[in-house]
N, CA and C of each residue as an Amber inpcrd file, in Angstrom:
protein
   165
   7.6410000  -5.3780000  -8.9500000   9.0720000  -4.8640000  -9.8460000
  10.2640000  -3.7310000  -9.1480000   9.7120000  -3.5250000  -8.3030000
  10.5590000  -2.8380000  -7.3850000  11.7920000  -2.6810000  -6.6560000
  10.9290000  -3.7070000  -5.9120000  11.4470000  -4.7140000  -4.9340000
  12.7980000  -6.0200000  -5.7910000  12.1520000  -6.2490000  -6.4010000
  12.5800000  -7.3060000  -7.7060000  13.8960000  -6.9840000  -8.4900000
  13.8890000  -5.1470000  -8.7230000  14.9990000  -4.7530000  -8.9540000
  15.9600000  -3.7930000  -7.8320000  15.5550000  -3.8940000  -6.4940000
  15.9950000  -3.2690000  -6.0660000  16.0350000  -1.9650000  -5.9330000
  15.0290000  -1.5280000  -5.9800000  15.0360000   0.1140000  -6.6640000
  14.0490000   1.2080000  -5.4500000  15.0700000   1.1180000  -4.2180000
  14.3340000   1.6330000  -3.4530000  13.4380000   2.6460000  -3.0800000
  13.6430000   3.5850000  -4.2070000  13.0540000   5.0130000  -4.3970000
  11.7990000   4.9460000  -4.5840000  11.6600000   3.8100000  -6.0490000
  10.5810000   3.5730000  -6.7270000   9.7100000   2.9220000  -5.0590000
  10.7360000   1.7300000  -4.6310000   9.6050000   1.3470000  -3.7120000
   8.9280000   2.1550000  -2.6580000   9.4990000   3.2200000  -1.7460000
   8.8990000   3.8120000  -1.0130000   8.3110000   4.7610000  -1.5750000
   8.1060000   5.1050000  -2.8570000   7.1650000   5.8020000  -3.5060000
   6.1660000   5.5360000  -3.8730000   6.1930000   4.3330000  -4.0890000
   4.7530000   3.2870000  -4.5510000   4.1170000   3.3250000  -3.3250000
   4.9480000   2.5760000  -2.0110000   4.5440000   2.9350000  -0.8500000
   3.2160000   4.0580000   0.0650000   4.2470000   5.1090000  -0.2560000
   3.2740000   6.3160000  -0.0370000   2.3010000   6.5670000  -0.7340000
   2.4750000   6.2280000  -1.9420000   1.4340000   6.2480000  -2.9460000
   0.0710000   5.8430000  -2.2220000   0.2930000   4.5570000  -2.1940000
  -0.9900000   3.1540000  -1.5840000  -1.4210000   4.1080000  -0.2410000
  -0.1910000   4.0630000   0.4180000  -1.0000000   4.9240000   1.8640000
  -1.6970000   6.2070000   1.9730000  -1.4840000   7.0330000   0.5090000
  -2.2840000   8.4060000   0.3860000  -3.4260000   7.9160000  -0.1600000
  -3.7000000   6.7120000  -1.1730000  -5.3830000   6.6210000  -1.7030000
  -5.1450000   5.0760000  -0.9930000  -5.0810000   4.6790000  -0.3740000
  -5.3210000   3.3620000   0.4400000  -7.3070000   2.8810000  -0.0360000
  -8.5640000   3.9310000   0.4580000  -9.5710000   3.5700000   0.2260000
 -10.2130000   3.0400000  -1.5330000  -9.1460000   3.6030000  -2.4170000
  -9.1860000   3.5140000  -3.6000000  -8.2590000   1.8790000  -4.1990000
  -6.9750000   2.2130000  -3.9610000  -6.0480000   1.1740000  -3.6050000
  -6.9570000  -0.5170000  -3.8390000  -7.4900000  -0.0140000  -2.7770000
  -7.7150000  -1.5330000  -1.9330000  -8.8450000  -2.1690000  -2.6270000
  -9.5690000  -1.4150000  -3.6310000 -10.4240000  -1.8530000  -4.0420000
 -10.1680000  -2.6100000  -5.3960000  -8.5450000  -2.1510000  -5.8870000
  -8.3980000  -3.0050000  -6.9860000  -8.0780000  -4.3930000  -6.7310000
  -8.0870000  -5.0130000  -7.7240000  -7.8390000  -6.8850000  -7.1540000
  -6.7430000  -7.3050000  -7.6170000  -5.6670000  -6.0480000  -7.5640000
  -4.1700000  -6.8560000  -7.5730000  -3.5320000  -6.5110000  -6.2550000
  -4.9010000  -5.9110000  -5.3600000  -4.3130000  -5.6060000  -4.0390000
  -4.2520000  -6.8690000  -3.1530000  -5.2530000  -7.4530000  -3.5850000
  -5.1560000  -8.8150000  -3.2640000  -4.1410000  -9.7110000  -3.2060000
  -3.7610000  -9.4640000  -4.2720000  -1.9190000 -10.4210000  -4.7340000
  -1.2270000  -9.8150000  -3.7970000  -0.7600000  -9.2060000  -3.3100000
  -0.0450000  -8.6360000  -2.6020000   0.5680000  -9.4700000  -1.4210000
   2.1370000  -9.6950000  -0.7280000   2.3130000 -10.3870000   0.0250000
   1.5500000  -9.4800000   1.5510000   1.8800000 -10.8490000   2.3440000
   0.9190000 -10.5380000   3.4270000   1.6080000  -9.3140000   4.1950000
   2.9290000  -9.5360000   4.0500000   3.6320000  -8.6700000   5.0640000
   3.6400000  -6.9860000   4.7810000   3.2350000  -6.6210000   3.2730000
   2.6190000  -5.4790000   3.2700000   1.7040000  -5.3230000   3.2330000
   0.1710000  -6.0460000   3.5890000  -1.1710000  -5.7730000   3.8490000
  -0.4150000  -5.1700000   5.4060000  -0.1930000  -5.9970000   6.4660000
   0.1370000  -5.7900000   7.2390000   0.9680000  -4.1460000   7.2960000
   1.7770000  -4.2270000   6.6630000   2.2740000  -2.7930000   6.8930000
   1.4340000  -1.6200000   6.4070000   0.7190000  -1.8500000   5.8300000
  -0.6570000  -1.4090000   5.3290000  -1.7300000  -0.7410000   6.5480000
  -2.0660000  -1.8250000   7.2760000  -2.8960000  -1.8000000   8.0530000
  -2.3030000  -1.4250000   9.5810000  -0.8810000  -1.3450000   9.3200000
  -0.5460000  -0.7670000  11.0700000   0.1400000   0.5480000  10.7120000
  -0.1810000   1.0780000   9.2560000   0.5890000   2.5250000   9.1310000
  -0.0340000   3.2080000   9.8500000   1.0350000   4.9610000   9.8810000
   0.3150000   5.6530000  10.5870000   0.1180000   6.5670000   9.9990000
   0.6380000   6.2560000   8.6060000   0.5370000   7.5000000   7.6490000
  -0.2470000   7.5500000   6.3450000  -1.4690000   6.1440000   6.8700000
  -2.2790000   5.6110000   5.6520000  -3.8720000   6.9270000   6.0550000
  -4.1560000   7.0130000   4.4290000  -5.4200000   7.6680000   4.8830000
  -6.4190000   7.1220000   4.7320000  -7.0720000   7.4610000   5.6920000
  -9.2260000   7.0640000   5.6070000  -9.7660000   7.4770000   6.0790000
 -11.0740000   8.2540000   5.1810000 -11.5600000   9.1570000   6.1290000
 -12.5510000   8.3480000   7.5140000 -13.2550000   7.3610000   7.0940000
 -14.2370000   7.0140000   7.7150000 -13.4340000   5.2090000   8.2040000
 -14.3060000   4.9730000   9.6430000 -13.3600000   3.2140000   9.6600000
 -14.3520000   2.4830000   8.8990000 -14.8230000   2.4810000   8.0080000
 -15.9670000   2.1250000   7.2560000 -15.2340000   1.5880000   5.5620000
 -14.2660000   2.3160000   5.5430000 -13.5900000   2.4240000   4.1590000
 -12.4020000   1.0140000   4.5360000
């Protein structure tokens, strides 16, 4: 929605939320529907919060 409607602030807020809550968000079925560019962004992000490498 945010990207389709050019809502940059909403997009940044959503991305930050996912980074801060990555283990929980990644367990959601919809997470797998993300475009690969976003998955790559999260996996490369220095801001992603993961407690252990098994998450």
